[in-house]
N, C-alpha and C positions, 0 to 999 in steps of 0.2 A: 902420831896422829895420821889418819888417812883422810884425804880430801876427796869429796864427791861433789862435783858441780852438777847442776840440774837435779839436785837432791830430792826435791819435792815432786819431780816429774815421774813418769811411768817407769822408765828403766832405772833411773837413779835411785828411786825409793826401793825398788826390788833389790838392787845391788846392796843398799844399806842393810836390808833385811838379811841378805846372804852373809854379809860381813858380821853382823850381830850373831847370827847362828853359829859362826865359826869362832866366836869369842872376841871379836874386835868391836869394842864399844867406844873407843876414843876416835869417833868419826866427826869430822867437821863438814856440816851440810852447807853448801853454797847454792844460792838460787835468788830469784826474785820472789819474795815470800808474800806478795800482795794478792795472791789468788787463793781464797779460802778452800775451794774445792780441791786444789792440788795439795794444800797443806795437810789434808786428811790422810794423805799417803804416808805421812811421817808419824802419825799417832802411834804410840806404843813402842817406837824404835829408840834404841840407845844412841843418843847424839850428844857429843860433848859441847859443841858450839854451833850456832847458826850464824852465817856471815852473808850479808847481802851481796849479790853479785857485783854491784858497783863499788863495794868497799873491799873486795877480796884482795887486790894486789897490795894495798896498804897493809892489810892484815898479814899477808904472807911475808912482807918485808920484816915485820916485827916477830913472826913466829916460825920462820922457815927452819930453824934448828931442830924443831920437834916434829917436822913433817917427814913421814917415811915414804908416802906414795900419793900420787894424784890420779884419780879417775875423772877425766874431763868429759862428762856425758852431756852437759848442758849445751843447748843450741836452739836456734829458731828452726823448727822442722816443718812448717806449713808449706806444702808444695803448691798451694793455690795463691800464696803471697808473691807478688811480682815487683815489690819495691826492693831493688837490688841493694840500696843503701842499708837497709835493715840487716840483710845477710852479711854485707861487708863488715858491718860493725860487730855483730854478735857472733858470727860463725868464722870469720876470717881474722879480723884484727884482735878480737878477744882471745882467740886460740893462739895467735902468734905471740901475744903477751904471755899467755900461759906457758907456751913452749920456751920462750926466752927466760922466764923466771925459773923453770925447771933446769935449764942449762946453768943459769947463774948460781943456783943453790944446790945443784947436784941431786935433784929429785927425779926418780923414774916416773913415767907417765903412760897411761893408756888413754887414748881419746877416741871419740865416736866419729867415724866417717859414715858413709852410707852407700848402699847399692844403687842409689839414685845417680851416682857418678857414672854408671855404666850406660846411661841413656837407653837407646833402643837395643843395646846389646850387640851392635854390629861388629864389635871387636871381641865378643865373647865375655866370659865372666871369670877370668883368671886374675888373681891378685898379684900380677907381675908389675914391678915398679915402673918399668919403661912404658907399660900400657897406659899409665895415668896421664901421660903427656899426649895421648892420641884420643882420649875419650871425649864424647860429645853429650854432656848431660842435657836433659830436656827442659829444665826450669831453673830459676835463680837459686833455689835451695841446692839442687844437685851441683850446679856450678860452684857454689860457695864451698861445698865439701871437697870438690875436686881441686879447687884453687888452693885450699889449705894443704891437701895431700901433696900437691906438686911443690908448694913452697917448702914443706917439711923435708921432702926428698932432696931438695937442692941446698939445704942449709949446711954450711961448713961445720957449725957447732950444733951438736945434737945432745939430748940427754943421754946418759950412759946406758939407759934402757928406755925404749919407747915402742909403742905399738898403736897403729891406727886401725880400727876395726870397722869394716864395711858391713854395717847391719843390713840384712835383707828384710823381709816382711815380718816384723816382730809383733807378736800378740801375747796377751796374758793379763793377769790381774794388775790393777792400779792405773788403768788407762781410762777410767771413768770420766775424767775431766777433758779428754782430748777432742770431743765433738766430732767434726767431720774427719779429722785425722786419726781417729781410732781405727782399730783393725776391722776387717770385714766380718770376722767372727763376732765381735762386739755388736756391730750393726745388725748382723743376721739374728742374733739372740733377741735383740730388742724389737726388730721388725716382725719376727715370728711370734713373739709374745703379744704384740699389738694387733697383728692382722691375720695370723695363722699361715702366712706365706712369706716368701722371700723373692725379691726382684734382683736379677743379675743382668749385667750388660750383655747384650747380644754380640756375637762375633761379627766383625766387618772385614775379616780376613778369611779368604777362601781355604786357607790351610788349617783353620781351627773351627770346630763346631761350636755352637752356642754353649757357653759355660765351661768349655774346655781350654780356655786361656790358662796358662800355667804360671805359678809363682812359687818361690822358695819361701815357705812359711816357717819361721823359727819361734819356738816357745821361749818366752822371756826367762824362764827358769834355766834353760840351757845356755842362754846368752851370758847370764851372770856367773855361771860355772866357769865359762871360758875366761871371763874377766878375772875371777879369783885365781885360776890357774896361772895366768900371765903375771899376776902380782907376785907370785912365788918363783916363777920361771926366770924372769929378768935376764934373758939372753935372746939371741936371734931377733933383734929389733927389726921392725918393718911394718908394712901394711898387710893386713890379713882379712880375708873374707870371713864373715860370720853369718852363715845360714845353716839350714839343716843339711844341705848338699843334695836334696831331693826335691825337684819341682813337683807340685801337685796342682790339680785343677780346682777352679772355684766351685765346680759341682761337688767334688770330693769334700771340700771344706763345708759347704752348706748342708750336704746330706749328713755329714757327721754331726753338725750342729743340731739338725732335726732329731737325729738318733739320740744324742745326749740329753735332749729336752724331752724325749719320749713322745714326740709328736709326729704326725703323718706328713710326709714330704709334700710340699706344694710350692713349686718354683716357677716364676714367670720371667720372661726375658724382655728387656726394654733396650731401645737404641742407645748406644754410647753417645753422649753429647757431642755435637759436631765440633765444638771448640777444642776438645781434647782427643778427638778420634785419631788424628794423624800423629799423636804423641803417645798413643796407648801401647803399653808393653804387652806382648802376647806370650812372652816366655822369659823367666829369670830363674837361674839355678847357680848357686854358689859352688865354685870349685874349691873344695875344702882340703885339698891335698897338702897345701903349705902348712896349715895349722896341725894337721895330723903328723906331718913329717917332723915337727919339733917335739912330739911326744904327747900330744893331747889324746887321751884314750876314752874318755867318758862317752857312752852312747847318747845320742840325741833322742828326744821324744819323737815318735812317729806322729803324723798329723792326727791319727785316731786317738792316740794317748793324750796328746796335748789338748785337743778340743774337749775331750771328755772331762779331763781334770779342770780345765778352765770353766766350762759350763756348770758342772756338777758341784764343784767346791768353791767357786767364787761368784760367777755371774748370777747363779740362781738365788744366792743369798746376799748379793751386793757386798761381798766380803773382799777385803784387801789383803795383800800379802806383806 
């Protein structure tokens, strides 16, 4: 059996689809299944069991002998949530329990970290283990992910294989339920459909023109390919960046969205809200050399390819993957 936590969510559900496509049907889906819109992501997928998040560790105690691998994708990911206790419970302590269970039962694990750990990027974006102890995340979500990374790195007992993946700006099918936390492409598609135009944040940094703030956007299909690779690789444990490795502007992203929709570009700029202006990232770009050095060779979608596929084959028909 393969465990996927956060199974009904955006990345978890796409990962299950990837596993199914590769012939893995004995998948145990772990999540809080009380959200009907999220549960639609699992329709049509081969899942052997659904286990509530709160019941999982008792379930694992009883079934660990048949578990081959854990993908711990589930987390509270809301960057606008400032109740630290929620993140401590769901992102830190739950992940620590997962780690300790994998140590106890000899199960390899891949878990989701985040590029939010890098804060403003003042130390760069290299997935060096020592850097984790210098980073200054900008919100409780980023802190929780970095707190767990640091905890994992200092543990004397580790799973025989483990990898923490720092997801950058992920976009793609199955994020329909995410609301404000969905990708900019998702919001652009809906805003363009509704109004014929797209609003972007104006730059408040003299080094960047309006719309030329840069992000590392990664298509979810590429992300799950890396997860699948690591499930078979099972060596070179550690923390890895997971982005495209190429920063692109928000203008690039929105122009490609207009193009994929077959609509004329109409872009307006609005002030970045004052309460987030001093914490706004103007540049992120994953250094992907570490993952490539262990043998990962599949090319990533360009932004043009990813946006076109997402808009034309999923968003335009409200289709899931």
